[in-house]
N, C-alpha and C positions, 0 to 999 in steps of 0.2 A: 745128228740133229736134223730136223726138218729144214727145208730151204727157207721157210718163213722165219724160223728161229735164228738161222744164220744171218739172214739179210739185215735185220736191225742191228745185229752185233757188228757186222762189217761197216754199216753206215756210222754207227756210234764210234767205233774205233778210229775211223778216218776223221770224224769231227774232232775227237780228242787230240789226235795228232796235229791237226791244223791249229787247235787252241794253244798247244805247247809252243809252236812257232810264233804265234801271235804274241805270247807273253815275252819271248826273247827278242822279238823285233821292237816292241813298244816300250819295254822297260827303261831304256836309256832316257826317254823323255821325262821320266819321273824324277830324275836327278837334277832337273832344272831348279835353280834357286829362286828365280823370279816368278814363282807361281802365286796365284792361279792365273795362267794365261791359256791361250788357245792350244798351244803345243802340249802343255801339261795336262789339260783336260782331255785331249785326244788320247794321250798315253794312258791316262787313268781309265778312260772308258774301255779301250781295247784290252788293256791288261786285266781289268776286272772281268770282262767277258770271258777271257780264257782261263780264269782261275779254277774252273771246275775240272780241268783236264786230268790232273794227277789223281784226284779222288775217283773219277770215272774209270781210269785205267785199273786202279786197285779193285774197285767194285766189280769190274768185268772179270778180273782174275778170280774173285770169290764166286761169282756166278757160274763161271765155266768149269772150275776145278773142284769146288767143295761138294756139290751135290752128288758126284759120282765116285765110286770106289777107285782109289788110285793104287796101281801096282807099283810099288816104290821103285824097284829097279828100273822099270821101263820109264816111269815118270822122270826120274833124275837123269837117266841117260838122254832122254829127249831134251830136257832143259839144258844140259851141258852142250848138246849139239846146236840147239836153236838160240840159246841165250848167252851162254858163257863164252863159247869159242869166238863168235863175232865180236863180243865185247872186248875180249883180250886183244884181238887183232886191231880194233879201233883204238884201244888204249895205246898201243905201240905207235900207231900212226900219229895220234895227237902228241905223243911224247917227242917224236921226231920233229914235228913242226914246232913244238915248244922249244926244242933245242936249237932249231934253225933260226927262229925269230927272237926268242927270249934270252938265250944264253950262247950266242955264237962264239964267244971267246973263251968259254969254259971248256976245260979238258973233258973229253967224252966220258972217260971212266969216272971222274969226279961227279959229272952231271948224273950219271946213272946211279951211283951209290948215294949221293947226298940229296938229289932232287927227284929223279924219276921214280925210283923204287918207293921212297916215302910217300910220294903223291899217289902212286898206284895203290899202296896199302890203305891209305886214308881216303881214297876216292876223290882226290883233289886234282887229277889230271885235267879235267874240265868241269865247269860248274854244274853241268847237267847230269854228270855220271853218278851223283849221289842216289838218284832214283834207281839205277840198276843195282847198286850195292844193297839198297833197301829191299828191292824186289827179290834178290837172291836170298836174303835172310827170310823173307816171307815164304818163299818156296820151300825152305827147309822145314817149316812147321805145317805146311798145307796138309800132308797126309794125316798127321795127328789131329789137327784142328777139324778136318772133315769127319773123322771118326767120332769126335766128341759132339759135334753139332748134330749129327744124325740122331742122337738119343735125346735131344732137347726139343721140347714142345715150342709152339709159336709164342706162347706167353713167356717161356724161358728165354727165347731169343730176344724179345722186347726188354726183358730184365737185363740181359747181357749188354744190350745196346745202351740202356740207361746207365749201367755201371761204367761203360766205356765213356759216355759223355761226361760223367762226373770226373773220371780220371783224366780225361783230356783237359777239362776245365782247370783241374789242379795243376796239370803240367804246364799249361799256358800261364798260370799264376806264378809259378816258380821260374818261368822263362826258358823252357826247354826249346831246342832248335828243331824245327820241323824238317830241315834239310840235312840233318845229321843221321846217317844210316843207322847209327847205334840206337836211335830212338824208334826203330822200326816197329816195336811192339804197339805203338799207338795207332799204326795203320791197320792193325788186325781188325779194328772196328769196321773199317770200310770193307774188308773182306767179308765180315759177317753181314753187313748191309747188303752187299751184292748177293750173297748166298740166300738171304731172306727173301729176295725177289724171285727165287725159284720155288718158294713155298706157296701154299694155297691160302694166302691172306685174302680176306673178303674184299678189302679195299682195292686190291689189284684187279678186280673184276668190274669195278665201277665204270659205267659207260662214259662218264665225263672226266675220267682220270687225266686225260691229256690236257683238258682245259685247266684243271688244278695245277698240272705240271707247268704249263705256260705262265700261269699267275705266280706260282712259287718261284720260277726262274727270274721273272721280272722283279719280284720283291727282293730276292737275294742280290740281284745285280744292282738294284737301286741302293740298297744298304751298303754294298761294297763301294760303289762309286762315291756316294755322298759321305759315308762314314770316313773313307780315306781322305776326302777333301777336308772334312771338319777337323780330324785329328792332326792332319799335316799342317793345317792353318794354325792351330793352337800351338804347335811346336816349331812353327816357322821352318820346317823341313819335312821331307817325305817320311811318312810313317806307314809301314805296311801291315799294321795289325789286322785290318779287315781283309787283307789278301791271304791270310793264313789258311792252310788247307783244312784246319780243324775249327775255324771260326764258324759260328752257326749259319751265317749268310752264305758262305761257300758250300757248306754242307747241303743247305736247301737247294742251291743252284745245281750241285752235282746230282742229287737225288732226282730233282725235277727233270734234268736233261736225260738221265737214265730211263726214267719212266716214260717220258715223251717218246723217245726213240723206240722203246719196247712196245708202246701202244700204237703208234701212228706211222712209224717209218720202217715197216716190215716188208716193204715191196722190194723186188729184186734190184740191187744196186746197179748204177751205171757202170760200164766196163772200166771207166777211168777210176772210179771209187774202188772197185775191186782190185785194181793194180796198186793203188795207193795203200789200201789195207794190207795187201800181200807183203809189201815192203815197209810197213809202218815202223817196225822195230829198227830196221836199218836207217830209215829216215830220221828217227829220233837220234840215233848214234851220230850221224854225219851232219845234221842240219846246223849245229853250232859252228862247225868248220866252214860250211858254205856261207853262213852269215858273215863270218870273219872276212872272207874274200870279197863278198858283195859290198861290205862297208869300205874296203880298200878301193872299190870301183865307184864309190859314192852312191851306191844303191842301198838306201836305208830308210828309216822311218821319217827322215826330214826331206825326202825327195818331193819337191814341189809343195806338198802340204801333207801333214800326217794322215789326213783322211784318204789321200791317194798313196802316200809312201808306205804306210803300214800294210794295207791289203796287197799292194803290188809286190813289196819285198817278201811278204809271206808266201804269195803264190809262186814267185820266181824261185825262192828257196825250197819250197815244197817239191816242185817238179825237177829242179836240178838235183836235189837229194835223192829223189826217186830214180832218176836216170842213172846216177852214179851206182845205185844198188842194182839196177837192172843190168848195167854193164858188168859189174863185178860178178853177178850171178851167172851171166852168159859166159864170162871169161872162165870162171871156176868150172862150169859145166863142160866147156870146151877142153880145158886142160885135163880134167879128171876123166872125161869120156875118151879122150885120145890115149891117155895112159891105160885105161881099161882095155881099149881095142888093141893097143900094142902088146899088152900082156897076153891077150887071147891068141894073137898071132904067134907069139913066142911059144905058147903052150901047144898050139896045133903043129908047129914045126918039130916039136920034140918027139 
């Protein structure tokens, strides 16, 4: 891909990573019962802002992988190396910490059989791991989906997206869980949306597209914030209906963000953003653990004020998570490179 094409993707992926952390930092404020108050409103505003993150990640997957032919063996081999192996390692790390802090008096073997293995199978080791399970299932269908979409016209794509919207509406009516990996098929629509933006739709060439994207994002954000307040007030408790990744307001936010970055933020990223993007997957895996220990140090959304605490905790968590991944990458490179050099020396001596 050209540098211009890569630049906006790097910027967007970094933005989406930050939004995920914002959600997990601010969400505890929404459990407050004496709302609406300043703390609750702050949590609602920040959390609403970050809700476009997961749809954006899925759309990027569709944009990057569906337009090009995938060599199945190479594709899955790369996904195992880049996605599955780090995920398995972090699963075990989270399980060890869970055992240390949650079940210190439980027999290790009983913990493994009765708690650890079932949690790993069901994706319950950590609350954010559901996304990885869902993504793995999406990867399994990418080669087939890509070959199907290549034979469909632009009008056919629009029809598919309409059908997807209707099916999602029906799914929300019957109360399906968006955070259950078994419902991964609903996220196929976001793959198709991302793929659609690689096509030559006339509206994608509009000179003022970025302006419409900004307006769309602000409208979607306003509906999310105000709608959550209204429905929570009616029920006298927090209701996250408007936070749903398939709600129309979040869909508009995600599409708007995607198009804005594609249109206007295609300049070469700052070197810090490039590093954050390079380790974005590792940051996603470890950030919940970092937040856990930051809370034990009283660095959280309530620090001084939510307006200060949420951004500050997000930034600290982001960079600590990045440093952890850089350290592990350097350590792995050192260990494996040393092993390789040792093997070469042994071969030369023979």
